[in-house]
PDB file of N, CA, C and O in Angstrom:
ATOM      1  N   MET A   1      53.351-157.377 -50.491  1.00  0.00           N
ATOM      2  CA  MET A   1      51.933-157.854 -51.036  1.00  0.00           C
ATOM      3  C   MET A   1      51.154-156.687 -51.544  1.00  0.00           C
ATOM      4  O   MET A   1      50.952-155.678 -50.868  1.00  0.00           O
ATOM      5  N   THR A   2      50.681-156.882 -52.889  1.00  0.00           N
ATOM      6  CA  THR A   2      49.955-155.697 -53.575  1.00  0.00           C
ATOM      7  C   THR A   2      48.487-156.478 -53.537  1.00  0.00           C
ATOM      8  O   THR A   2      48.187-157.672 -53.575  1.00  0.00           O
ATOM      9  N   ALA A   3      47.705-155.243 -53.442  1.00  0.00           N
ATOM     10  CA  ALA A   3      46.059-155.493 -53.626  1.00  0.00           C
ATOM     11  C   ALA A   3      46.112-156.053 -55.091  1.00  0.00           C
ATOM     12  O   ALA A   3      47.117-155.949 -55.794  1.00  0.00           O
ATOM     13  N   ARG A   4      44.883-156.689 -55.515  1.00  0.00           N
ATOM     14  CA  ARG A   4      44.665-157.418 -56.832  1.00  0.00           C
ATOM     15  C   ARG A   4      43.186-156.372 -57.441  1.00  0.00           C
ATOM     16  O   ARG A   4      42.099-156.280 -56.870  1.00  0.00           O
ATOM     17  N   ARG A   5      43.450-155.940 -58.262  1.00  0.00           N
ATOM     18  CA  ARG A   5      42.465-155.284 -58.921  1.00  0.00           C
ATOM     19  C   ARG A   5      41.759-155.951 -60.030  1.00  0.00           C
ATOM     20  O   ARG A   5      42.473-156.518 -60.857  1.00  0.00           O
ATOM     21  N   PRO A   6      40.480-155.982 -60.192  1.00  0.00           N
ATOM     22  CA  PRO A   6      39.900-156.495 -61.750  1.00  0.00           C
ATOM     23  C   PRO A   6      40.844-155.918 -62.795  1.00  0.00           C
ATOM     24  O   PRO A   6      41.491-154.882 -62.642  1.00  0.00           O
ATOM     25  N   PRO A   7      40.857-156.721 -63.908  1.00  0.00           N
ATOM     26  CA  PRO A   7      41.795-156.408 -65.017  1.00  0.00           C
ATOM     27  C   PRO A   7      41.031-155.196 -65.782  1.00  0.00           C
ATOM     28  O   PRO A   7      39.805-155.105 -65.844  1.00  0.00           O
ATOM     29  N   GLY A   8      41.933-154.301 -66.343  1.00  0.00           N
ATOM     30  CA  GLY A   8      41.427-153.486 -66.812  1.00  0.00           C
ATOM     31  C   GLY A   8      40.898-151.569 -65.926  1.00  0.00           C
ATOM     32  O   GLY A   8      40.490-150.487 -66.348  1.00  0.00           O
ATOM     33  N   VAL A   9      41.230-152.125 -64.689  1.00  0.00           N
ATOM     34  CA  VAL A   9      40.843-151.148 -63.830  1.00  0.00           C
ATOM     35  C   VAL A   9      41.766-149.955 -64.154  1.00  0.00           C
ATOM     36  O   VAL A   9      41.358-148.862 -64.547  1.00  0.00           O
ATOM     37  N   ASP A  10      42.815-150.224 -63.983  1.00  0.00           N
ATOM     38  CA  ASP A  10      43.996-149.259 -64.170  1.00  0.00           C
ATOM     39  C   ASP A  10      43.511-148.533 -65.542  1.00  0.00           C
ATOM     40  O   ASP A  10      43.133-147.369 -65.411  1.00  0.00           O
ATOM     41  N   THR A  11      43.485-149.056 -66.739  1.00  0.00           N
ATOM     42  CA  THR A  11      43.423-148.395 -68.087  1.00  0.00           C
ATOM     43  C   THR A  11      42.377-147.611 -67.690  1.00  0.00           C
ATOM     44  O   THR A  11      42.514-146.399 -67.855  1.00  0.00           O
ATOM     45  N   TRP A  12      41.183-148.091 -67.117  1.00  0.00           N
ATOM     46  CA  TRP A  12      39.937-147.414 -67.199  1.00  0.00           C
ATOM     47  C   TRP A  12      40.159-146.110 -66.468  1.00  0.00           C
ATOM     48  O   TRP A  12      39.627-145.089 -66.904  1.00  0.00           O
ATOM     49  N   TRP A  13      40.969-146.079 -65.299  1.00  0.00           N
ATOM     50  CA  TRP A  13      41.111-144.801 -64.391  1.00  0.00           C
ATOM     51  C   TRP A  13      41.888-143.739 -65.359  1.00  0.00           C
ATOM     52  O   TRP A  13      41.623-142.546 -65.505  1.00  0.00           O
ATOM     53  N   ARG A  14      42.984-144.548 -66.018  1.00  0.00           N
ATOM     54  CA  ARG A  14      43.488-143.162 -66.790  1.00  0.00           C
ATOM     55  C   ARG A  14      42.792-142.480 -67.939  1.00  0.00           C
ATOM     56  O   ARG A  14      42.938-141.313 -68.302  1.00  0.00           O
ATOM     57  N   GLU A  15      41.831-143.622 -68.565  1.00  0.00           N
ATOM     58  CA  GLU A  15      40.941-142.909 -69.425  1.00  0.00           C
ATOM     59  C   GLU A  15      39.712-141.858 -68.818  1.00  0.00           C
ATOM     60  O   GLU A  15      39.158-140.893 -69.343  1.00  0.00           O
ATOM     61  N   LEU A  16      39.548-142.504 -67.461  1.00  0.00           N
ATOM     62  CA  LEU A  16      38.413-141.405 -66.577  1.00  0.00           C
ATOM     63  C   LEU A  16      39.247-140.376 -66.607  1.00  0.00           C
ATOM     64  O   LEU A  16      38.655-139.374 -67.009  1.00  0.00           O
ATOM     65  N   GLY A  17      40.540-140.151 -66.317  1.00  0.00           N
ATOM     66  CA  GLY A  17      41.294-139.104 -65.747  1.00  0.00           C
ATOM     67  C   GLY A  17      41.315-137.918 -66.935  1.00  0.00           C
ATOM     68  O   GLY A  17      41.198-136.704 -66.773  1.00  0.00           O
ATOM     69  N   SER A  18      41.535-138.799 -68.398  1.00  0.00           N
ATOM     70  CA  SER A  18      41.613-138.089 -69.524  1.00  0.00           C
ATOM     71  C   SER A  18      40.176-137.388 -69.806  1.00  0.00           C
ATOM     72  O   SER A  18      39.942-136.234 -70.167  1.00  0.00           O
ATOM     73  N   ALA A  19      39.590-138.096 -69.619  1.00  0.00           N
ATOM     74  CA  ALA A  19      38.219-137.320 -69.959  1.00  0.00           C
ATOM     75  C   ALA A  19      37.497-136.483 -68.826  1.00  0.00           C
ATOM     76  O   ALA A  19      36.337-136.086 -68.929  1.00  0.00           O
ATOM     77  N   ALA A  20      38.250-136.279 -67.820  1.00  0.00           N
ATOM     78  CA  ALA A  20      38.107-135.292 -66.840  1.00  0.00           C
ATOM     79  C   ALA A  20      39.037-133.948 -66.985  1.00  0.00           C
ATOM     80  O   ALA A  20      38.641-132.839 -66.626  1.00  0.00           O
ATOM     81  N   LEU A  21      39.971-134.127 -67.401  1.00  0.00           N
ATOM     82  CA  LEU A  21      40.682-133.230 -67.830  1.00  0.00           C
ATOM     83  C   LEU A  21      40.639-132.377 -69.217  1.00  0.00           C
ATOM     84  O   LEU A  21      41.050-131.236 -69.427  1.00  0.00           O
ATOM     85  N   VAL A  22      40.044-133.249 -70.044  1.00  0.00           N
ATOM     86  CA  VAL A  22      39.633-132.357 -71.613  1.00  0.00           C
ATOM     87  C   VAL A  22      38.265-131.836 -71.596  1.00  0.00           C
ATOM     88  O   VAL A  22      37.748-130.861 -72.142  1.00  0.00           O
ATOM     89  N   GLY A  23      37.728-132.939 -70.661  1.00  0.00           N
ATOM     90  CA  GLY A  23      35.825-132.390 -70.149  1.00  0.00           C
ATOM     91  C   GLY A  23      35.043-133.402 -71.356  1.00  0.00           C
ATOM     92  O   GLY A  23      35.351-133.579 -72.535  1.00  0.00           O
ATOM     93  N   THR A  24      34.093-133.882 -70.671  1.00  0.00           N
ATOM     94  CA  THR A  24      32.693-134.564 -71.209  1.00  0.00           C
ATOM     95  C   THR A  24      32.383-134.285 -72.537  1.00  0.00           C
ATOM     96  O   THR A  24      32.207-135.216 -73.323  1.00  0.00           O
ATOM     97  N   ALA A  25      32.280-132.952 -72.942  1.00  0.00           N
ATOM     98  CA  ALA A  25      31.913-132.270 -74.182  1.00  0.00           C
ATOM     99  C   ALA A  25      32.799-133.234 -75.205  1.00  0.00           C
ATOM    100  O   ALA A  25      32.243-134.014 -75.978  1.00  0.00           O
ATOM    101  N   ARG A  26      34.309-133.083 -75.119  1.00  0.00           N
ATOM    102  CA  ARG A  26      35.492-133.451 -76.243  1.00  0.00           C
ATOM    103  C   ARG A  26      35.777-134.918 -75.589  1.00  0.00           C
ATOM    104  O   ARG A  26      36.822-135.292 -76.121  1.00  0.00           O
ATOM    105  N   ARG A  27      35.386-135.794 -74.794  1.00  0.00           N
ATOM    106  CA  ARG A  27      35.710-136.992 -74.857  1.00  0.00           C
ATOM    107  C   ARG A  27      34.600-137.910 -73.543  1.00  0.00           C
ATOM    108  O   ARG A  27      34.317-137.639 -72.376  1.00  0.00           O
ATOM    109  N   PRO A  28      34.256-138.956 -74.390  1.00  0.00           N
ATOM    110  CA  PRO A  28      33.260-139.851 -73.598  1.00  0.00           C
ATOM    111  C   PRO A  28      33.578-140.109 -72.261  1.00  0.00           C
ATOM    112  O   PRO A  28      34.774-139.984 -72.002  1.00  0.00           O
ATOM    113  N   VAL A  29      32.966-140.381 -71.492  1.00  0.00           N
ATOM    114  CA  VAL A  29      33.188-141.403 -69.971  1.00  0.00           C
ATOM    115  C   VAL A  29      33.418-142.827 -70.375  1.00  0.00           C
ATOM    116  O   VAL A  29      32.551-143.413 -71.022  1.00  0.00           O
ATOM    117  N   PRO A  30      34.527-143.413 -70.033  1.00  0.00           N
ATOM    118  CA  PRO A  30      34.901-144.756 -70.213  1.00  0.00           C
ATOM    119  C   PRO A  30      33.645-145.396 -69.430  1.00  0.00           C
ATOM    120  O   PRO A  30      33.126-145.007 -68.384  1.00  0.00           O
ATOM    121  N   ALA A  31      33.304-146.521 -70.267  1.00  0.00           N
ATOM    122  CA  ALA A  31      32.290-147.323 -69.331  1.00  0.00           C
ATOM    123  C   ALA A  31      32.738-147.999 -67.903  1.00  0.00           C
ATOM    124  O   ALA A  31      33.910-148.337 -67.733  1.00  0.00           O
ATOM    125  N   LEU A  32      31.907-148.148 -67.058  1.00  0.00           N
ATOM    126  CA  LEU A  32      32.398-148.643 -66.041  1.00  0.00           C
ATOM    127  C   LEU A  32      32.941-150.159 -65.978  1.00  0.00           C
ATOM    128  O   LEU A  32      32.093-150.967 -66.358  1.00  0.00           O
ATOM    129  N   PRO A  33      33.984-150.636 -65.642  1.00  0.00           N
ATOM    130  CA  PRO A  33      34.125-152.027 -65.689  1.00  0.00           C
ATOM    131  C   PRO A  33      33.750-152.883 -64.696  1.00  0.00           C
ATOM    132  O   PRO A  33      33.435-152.257 -63.685  1.00  0.00           O
ATOM    133  N   ASP A  34      33.668-153.926 -64.596  1.00  0.00           N
ATOM    134  CA  ASP A  34      33.489-154.993 -63.625  1.00  0.00           C
ATOM    135  C   ASP A  34      33.842-155.050 -62.752  1.00  0.00           C
ATOM    136  O   ASP A  34      34.695-155.933 -62.663  1.00  0.00           O
ATOM    137  N   LEU A  35      33.615-154.406 -61.673  1.00  0.00           N
ATOM    138  CA  LEU A  35      34.894-154.191 -60.245  1.00  0.00           C
ATOM    139  C   LEU A  35      34.550-155.456 -59.342  1.00  0.00           C
ATOM    140  O   LEU A  35      35.187-155.527 -58.291  1.00  0.00           O
ATOM    141  N   GLY A  36      33.687-156.402 -59.592  1.00  0.00           N
ATOM    142  CA  GLY A  36      33.474-157.445 -58.832  1.00  0.00           C
ATOM    143  C   GLY A  36      32.490-157.087 -57.562  1.00  0.00           C
ATOM    144  O   GLY A  36      32.466-157.669 -56.477  1.00  0.00           O
ATOM    145  N   VAL A  37      31.763-156.084 -57.945  1.00  0.00           N
ATOM    146  CA  VAL A  37      30.559-155.999 -56.619  1.00  0.00           C
ATOM    147  C   VAL A  37      29.293-156.164 -57.662  1.00  0.00           C
ATOM    148  O   VAL A  37      29.111-155.393 -58.605  1.00  0.00           O
ATOM    149  N   PRO A  38      28.413-157.330 -57.337  1.00  0.00           N
ATOM    150  CA  PRO A  38      27.046-157.615 -57.995  1.00  0.00           C
ATOM    151  C   PRO A  38      26.367-156.258 -57.651  1.00  0.00           C
ATOM    152  O   PRO A  38      26.503-155.566 -56.642  1.00  0.00           O
ATOM    153  N   GLY A  39      25.680-156.082 -58.643  1.00  0.00           N
ATOM    154  CA  GLY A  39      24.799-154.861 -58.772  1.00  0.00           C
ATOM    155  C   GLY A  39      25.287-153.198 -58.758  1.00  0.00           C
ATOM    156  O   GLY A  39      24.514-152.250 -58.622  1.00  0.00           O
ATOM    157  N   LEU A  40      26.688-153.115 -58.924  1.00  0.00           N
ATOM    158  CA  LEU A  40      27.347-152.103 -59.096  1.00  0.00           C
ATOM    159  C   LEU A  40      27.280-151.282 -60.490  1.00  0.00           C
ATOM    160  O   LEU A  40      27.823-151.664 -61.527  1.00  0.00           O
ATOM    161  N   SER A  41      26.639-150.270 -60.370  1.00  0.00           N
ATOM    162  CA  SER A  41      26.520-149.687 -61.800  1.00  0.00           C
ATOM    163  C   SER A  41      26.139-148.320 -61.786  1.00  0.00           C
ATOM    164  O   SER A  41      25.741-147.791 -60.748  1.00  0.00           O
ATOM    165  N   LEU A  42      26.239-147.660 -62.952  1.00  0.00           N
ATOM    166  CA  LEU A  42      25.640-146.312 -62.862  1.00  0.00           C
ATOM    167  C   LEU A  42      24.256-146.093 -63.184  1.00  0.00           C
ATOM    168  O   LEU A  42      23.544-146.810 -63.886  1.00  0.00           O
ATOM    169  N   ARG A  43      23.921-144.924 -62.541  1.00  0.00           N
ATOM    170  CA  ARG A  43      22.336-144.643 -62.858  1.00  0.00           C
ATOM    171  C   ARG A  43      21.736-144.346 -64.444  1.00  0.00           C
ATOM    172  O   ARG A  43      22.177-143.360 -65.036  1.00  0.00           O
ATOM    173  N   ASP A  44      20.780-145.173 -65.075  1.00  0.00           N
ATOM    174  CA  ASP A  44      20.500-145.217 -66.315  1.00  0.00           C
ATOM    175  C   ASP A  44      20.254-143.561 -66.545  1.00  0.00           C
ATOM    176  O   ASP A  44      19.635-142.917 -65.698  1.00  0.00           O
ATOM    177  N   GLY A  45      20.723-143.011 -67.607  1.00  0.00           N
ATOM    178  CA  GLY A  45      20.128-141.821 -67.984  1.00  0.00           C
ATOM    179  C   GLY A  45      20.906-140.635 -67.437  1.00  0.00           C
ATOM    180  O   GLY A  45      20.483-139.479 -67.481  1.00  0.00           O
ATOM    181  N   ALA A  46      22.106-141.011 -66.904  1.00  0.00           N
ATOM    182  CA  ALA A  46      22.683-139.960 -65.918  1.00  0.00           C
ATOM    183  C   ALA A  46      23.639-138.875 -66.897  1.00  0.00           C
ATOM    184  O   ALA A  46      24.107-139.446 -67.882  1.00  0.00           O
ATOM    185  N   ARG A  47      23.822-138.127 -66.835  1.00  0.00           N
ATOM    186  CA  ARG A  47      24.371-136.926 -67.641  1.00  0.00           C
ATOM    187  C   ARG A  47      25.548-137.327 -67.339  1.00  0.00           C
ATOM    188  O   ARG A  47      25.807-137.952 -66.311  1.00  0.00           O
ATOM    189  N   ALA A  48      26.652-136.890 -68.512  1.00  0.00           N
ATOM    190  CA  ALA A  48      27.706-137.163 -68.390  1.00  0.00           C
ATOM    191  C   ALA A  48      28.579-136.861 -67.350  1.00  0.00           C
ATOM    192  O   ALA A  48      29.376-137.638 -66.825  1.00  0.00           O
ATOM    193  N   GLU A  49      28.346-135.438 -67.020  1.00  0.00           N
ATOM    194  CA  GLU A  49      29.107-134.770 -65.685  1.00  0.00           C
ATOM    195  C   GLU A  49      29.216-136.024 -64.555  1.00  0.00           C
ATOM    196  O   GLU A  49      30.176-136.523 -63.967  1.00  0.00           O
ATOM    197  N   GLU A  50      27.518-136.334 -64.535  1.00  0.00           N
ATOM    198  CA  GLU A  50      27.280-136.837 -63.081  1.00  0.00           C
ATOM    199  C   GLU A  50      27.945-138.379 -63.287  1.00  0.00           C
ATOM    200  O   GLU A  50      28.467-138.910 -62.307  1.00  0.00           O
ATOM    201  N   ALA A  51      27.920-138.919 -64.284  1.00  0.00           N
ATOM    202  CA  ALA A  51      28.716-140.165 -64.890  1.00  0.00           C
ATOM    203  C   ALA A  51      30.038-140.400 -64.346  1.00  0.00           C
ATOM    204  O   ALA A  51      30.471-141.407 -63.786  1.00  0.00           O
ATOM    205  N   LEU A  52      30.684-139.143 -64.645  1.00  0.00           N
ATOM    206  CA  LEU A  52      32.167-138.914 -64.539  1.00  0.00           C
ATOM    207  C   LEU A  52      32.385-138.997 -63.181  1.00  0.00           C
ATOM    208  O   LEU A  52      33.132-139.866 -62.730  1.00  0.00           O
ATOM    209  N   LEU A  53      31.652-137.953 -62.258  1.00  0.00           N
ATOM    210  CA  LEU A  53      31.641-138.017 -60.626  1.00  0.00           C
ATOM    211  C   LEU A  53      31.681-139.378 -60.120  1.00  0.00           C
ATOM    212  O   LEU A  53      32.505-139.905 -59.372  1.00  0.00           O
ATOM    213  N   THR A  54      30.480-139.919 -60.750  1.00  0.00           N
ATOM    214  CA  THR A  54      30.092-141.276 -59.806  1.00  0.00           C
ATOM    215  C   THR A  54      31.173-142.190 -60.424  1.00  0.00           C
ATOM    216  O   THR A  54      31.327-143.204 -59.744  1.00  0.00           O
ATOM    217  N   SER A  55      31.779-142.142 -61.257  1.00  0.00           N
ATOM    218  CA  SER A  55      32.671-143.063 -61.734  1.00  0.00           C
ATOM    219  C   SER A  55      34.022-142.874 -61.115  1.00  0.00           C
ATOM    220  O   SER A  55      34.745-143.862 -60.985  1.00  0.00           O
ATOM    221  N   ALA A  56      34.421-141.705 -60.726  1.00  0.00           N
ATOM    222  CA  ALA A  56      35.578-141.119 -60.088  1.00  0.00           C
ATOM    223  C   ALA A  56      35.372-141.692 -58.799  1.00  0.00           C
ATOM    224  O   ALA A  56      36.253-142.371 -58.272  1.00  0.00           O
ATOM    225  N   ALA A  57      34.375-141.491 -58.301  1.00  0.00           N
ATOM    226  CA  ALA A  57      34.155-142.071 -56.556  1.00  0.00           C
ATOM    227  C   ALA A  57      34.177-143.714 -56.706  1.00  0.00           C
ATOM    228  O   ALA A  57      34.775-144.300 -55.804  1.00  0.00           O
ATOM    229  N   LEU A  58      33.761-144.287 -57.446  1.00  0.00           N
ATOM    230  CA  LEU A  58      33.770-145.918 -57.525  1.00  0.00           C
ATOM    231  C   LEU A  58      34.974-146.388 -57.836  1.00  0.00           C
ATOM    232  O   LEU A  58      35.400-147.421 -57.319  1.00  0.00           O
ATOM    233  N   GLY A  59      35.829-145.516 -58.929  1.00  0.00           N
ATOM    234  CA  GLY A  59      36.988-145.885 -58.960  1.00  0.00           C
ATOM    235  C   GLY A  59      38.270-145.719 -57.748  1.00  0.00           C
ATOM    236  O   GLY A  59      39.209-146.487 -57.541  1.00  0.00           O
ATOM    237  N   ALA A  60      38.008-144.741 -57.223  1.00  0.00           N
ATOM    238  CA  ALA A  60      38.746-144.359 -56.079  1.00  0.00           C
ATOM    239  C   ALA A  60      38.340-145.508 -54.882  1.00  0.00           C
ATOM    240  O   ALA A  60      39.228-145.817 -54.088  1.00  0.00           O
ATOM    241  N   MET A  61      37.475-145.912 -54.802  1.00  0.00           N
ATOM    242  CA  MET A  61      37.135-146.692 -54.127  1.00  0.00           C
ATOM    243  C   MET A  61      37.334-148.419 -54.332  1.00  0.00           C
ATOM    244  O   MET A  61      37.474-149.245 -53.430  1.00  0.00           O
ATOM    245  N   ALA A  62      37.294-148.683 -55.917  1.00  0.00           N
ATOM    246  CA  ALA A  62      38.272-150.017 -56.241  1.00  0.00           C
ATOM    247  C   ALA A  62      39.515-149.679 -56.007  1.00  0.00           C
ATOM    248  O   ALA A  62      40.028-150.469 -55.214  1.00  0.00           O
ATOM    249  N   ARG A  63      40.485-148.536 -56.482  1.00  0.00           N
ATOM    250  CA  ARG A  63      41.763-148.473 -56.144  1.00  0.00           C
ATOM    251  C   ARG A  63      42.296-149.068 -54.842  1.00  0.00           C
ATOM    252  O   ARG A  63      43.105-149.994 -54.797  1.00  0.00           O
ATOM    253  N   ARG A  64      41.745-148.425 -53.752  1.00  0.00           N
ATOM    254  CA  ARG A  64      41.855-148.625 -52.456  1.00  0.00           C
ATOM    255  C   ARG A  64      41.452-149.707 -51.559  1.00  0.00           C
ATOM    256  O   ARG A  64      41.934-150.142 -50.513  1.00  0.00           O
ATOM    257  N   ALA A  65      40.421-150.022 -52.270  1.00  0.00           N
ATOM    258  CA  ALA A  65      39.755-151.530 -51.439  1.00  0.00           C
ATOM    259  C   ALA A  65      40.860-152.462 -51.504  1.00  0.00           C
ATOM    260  O   ALA A  65      41.477-152.782 -52.519  1.00  0.00           O
ATOM    261  N   GLY A  66      41.124-153.027 -49.847  1.00  0.00           N
ATOM    262  CA  GLY A  66      42.039-154.322 -49.885  1.00  0.00           C
ATOM    263  C   GLY A  66      43.245-153.805 -50.084  1.00  0.00           C
ATOM    264  O   GLY A  66      44.032-154.702 -49.779  1.00  0.00           O
ATOM    265  N   ARG A  67      44.000-152.605 -50.517  1.00  0.00           N
ATOM    266  CA  ARG A  67      45.086-152.381 -50.663  1.00  0.00           C
ATOM    267  C   ARG A  67      46.093-152.265 -49.290  1.00  0.00           C
ATOM    268  O   ARG A  67      46.053-151.548 -48.291  1.00  0.00           O
ATOM    269  N   VAL A  68      47.076-153.411 -49.786  1.00  0.00           N
ATOM    270  CA  VAL A  68      47.892-153.391 -48.425  1.00  0.00           C
ATOM    271  C   VAL A  68      49.077-152.511 -48.234  1.00  0.00           C
ATOM    272  O   VAL A  68      50.025-152.774 -48.974  1.00  0.00           O
ATOM    273  N   PRO A  69      49.230-151.516 -47.395  1.00  0.00           N
ATOM    274  CA  PRO A  69      50.268-150.816 -47.266  1.00  0.00           C
ATOM    275  C   PRO A  69      51.505-151.602 -47.878  1.00  0.00           C
ATOM    276  O   PRO A  69      51.780-152.780 -47.650  1.00  0.00           O
ATOM    277  N   GLU A  70      52.173-150.751 -48.670  1.00  0.00           N
ATOM    278  CA  GLU A  70      53.623-151.338 -49.226  1.00  0.00           C
ATOM    279  C   GLU A  70      54.538-151.205 -48.022  1.00  0.00           C
ATOM    280  O   GLU A  70      54.263-150.511 -47.043  1.00  0.00           O
ATOM    281  N   HIS A  71      55.565-151.869 -48.154  1.00  0.00           N
ATOM    282  CA  HIS A  71      56.612-152.011 -46.997  1.00  0.00           C
ATOM    283  C   HIS A  71      57.843-151.411 -47.533  1.00  0.00           C
ATOM    284  O   HIS A  71      58.376-151.786 -48.578  1.00  0.00           O
ATOM    285  N   SER A  72      58.286-150.440 -46.756  1.00  0.00           N
ATOM    286  CA  SER A  72      59.468-149.542 -46.814  1.00  0.00           C
ATOM    287  C   SER A  72      60.458-149.551 -45.646  1.00  0.00           C
ATOM    288  O   SER A  72      60.203-149.656 -44.446  1.00  0.00           O
ATOM    289  N   PRO A  73      61.435-149.442 -46.149  1.00  0.00           N
ATOM    290  CA  PRO A  73      62.407-149.697 -44.752  1.00  0.00           C
ATOM    291  C   PRO A  73      62.404-148.460 -44.129  1.00  0.00           C
ATOM    292  O   PRO A  73      62.030-147.426 -44.681  1.00  0.00           O
ATOM    293  N   VAL A  74      62.923-148.565 -42.680  1.00  0.00           N
ATOM    294  CA  VAL A  74      62.768-147.465 -41.723  1.00  0.00           C
ATOM    295  C   VAL A  74      63.795-146.680 -42.182  1.00  0.00           C
ATOM    296  O   VAL A  74      64.900-147.176 -42.402  1.00  0.00           O
ATOM    297  N   PRO A  75      63.542-145.398 -42.371  1.00  0.00           N
ATOM    298  CA  PRO A  75      64.310-144.158 -42.779  1.00  0.00           C
ATOM    299  C   PRO A  75      65.554-144.100 -41.495  1.00  0.00           C
ATOM    300  O   PRO A  75      65.458-144.545 -40.351  1.00  0.00           O
ATOM    301  N   GLU A  76      66.716-143.394 -42.138  1.00  0.00           N
ATOM    302  CA  GLU A  76      68.046-143.434 -40.802  1.00  0.00           C
ATOM    303  C   GLU A  76      67.341-142.440 -40.420  1.00  0.00           C
ATOM    304  O   GLU A  76      66.488-141.750 -40.978  1.00  0.00           O
ATOM    305  N   GLN A  77      67.998-142.452 -38.960  1.00  0.00           N
ATOM    306  CA  GLN A  77      67.876-141.428 -38.073  1.00  0.00           C
ATOM    307  C   GLN A  77      68.532-140.140 -38.625  1.00  0.00           C
ATOM    308  O   GLN A  77      69.669-140.215 -39.092  1.00  0.00           O
ATOM    309  N   SER A  78      67.716-138.692 -38.586  1.00  0.00           N
ATOM    310  CA  SER A  78      68.512-137.702 -38.720  1.00  0.00           C
ATOM    311  C   SER A  78      69.229-137.141 -37.946  1.00  0.00           C
ATOM    312  O   SER A  78      68.916-137.300 -36.766  1.00  0.00           O
ATOM    313  N   PRO A  79      70.499-136.239 -38.240  1.00  0.00           N
ATOM    314  CA  PRO A  79      71.530-135.878 -37.425  1.00  0.00           C
ATOM    315  C   PRO A  79      70.823-134.850 -35.878  1.00  0.00           C
ATOM    316  O   PRO A  79      69.762-134.226 -35.858  1.00  0.00           O
ATOM    317  N   ASP A  80      71.520-134.947 -35.104  1.00  0.00           N
ATOM    318  CA  ASP A  80      71.169-133.991 -34.019  1.00  0.00           C
ATOM    319  C   ASP A  80      71.019-132.491 -34.786  1.00  0.00           C
ATOM    320  O   ASP A  80      71.683-132.246 -35.794  1.00  0.00           O
ATOM    321  N   ASP A  81      70.273-131.718 -34.325  1.00  0.00           N
ATOM    322  CA  ASP A  81      70.066-130.223 -34.893  1.00  0.00           C
ATOM    323  C   ASP A  81      70.622-129.721 -33.381  1.00  0.00           C
ATOM    324  O   ASP A  81      70.180-129.883 -32.243  1.00  0.00           O
ATOM    325  N   GLU A  82      72.099-128.864 -34.058  1.00  0.00           N
ATOM    326  CA  GLU A  82      72.724-128.438 -32.806  1.00  0.00           C
ATOM    327  C   GLU A  82      72.782-126.725 -33.041  1.00  0.00           C
ATOM    328  O   GLU A  82      73.608-125.967 -32.533  1.00  0.00           O
ATOM    329  N   ARG A  83      71.973-126.458 -33.702  1.00  0.00           N
ATOM    330  CA  ARG A  83      71.621-124.910 -33.783  1.00  0.00           C
ATOM    331  C   ARG A  83      71.329-124.355 -32.427  1.00  0.00           C
ATOM    332  O   ARG A  83      71.037-125.208 -31.589  1.00  0.00           O
ATOM    333  N   PRO A  84      71.341-123.314 -32.093  1.00  0.00           N
ATOM    334  CA  PRO A  84      71.160-122.365 -30.885  1.00  0.00           C
ATOM    335  C   PRO A  84      69.542-122.120 -30.974  1.00  0.00           C
ATOM    336  O   PRO A  84      68.894-121.636 -31.903  1.00  0.00           O
ATOM    337  N   ALA A  85      69.044-122.675 -29.536  1.00  0.00           N
ATOM    338  CA  ALA A  85      67.634-122.398 -29.320  1.00  0.00           C
ATOM    339  C   ALA A  85      66.989-121.020 -29.719  1.00  0.00           C
ATOM    340  O   ALA A  85      65.791-120.819 -29.522  1.00  0.00           O
TER     341      ALA A  85
END
């Protein structure tokens, strides 16, 4: 079972990463999507750098919140180490 994120969060997250890589002078910070939390928004008049960092923090929270750990099979036991001590 995987966590359900609001639509568009993954695309927004990739666009945010692109803005961080090339810089806010060359690429605008994408608008914060509706994360389903009333009153959650960026501060009006924030500099682009501040908006980018705040968005990254909020995005990381949205991507992790409610995530159910993925199930993976138990790995096989490794062979005994028979090298001398």
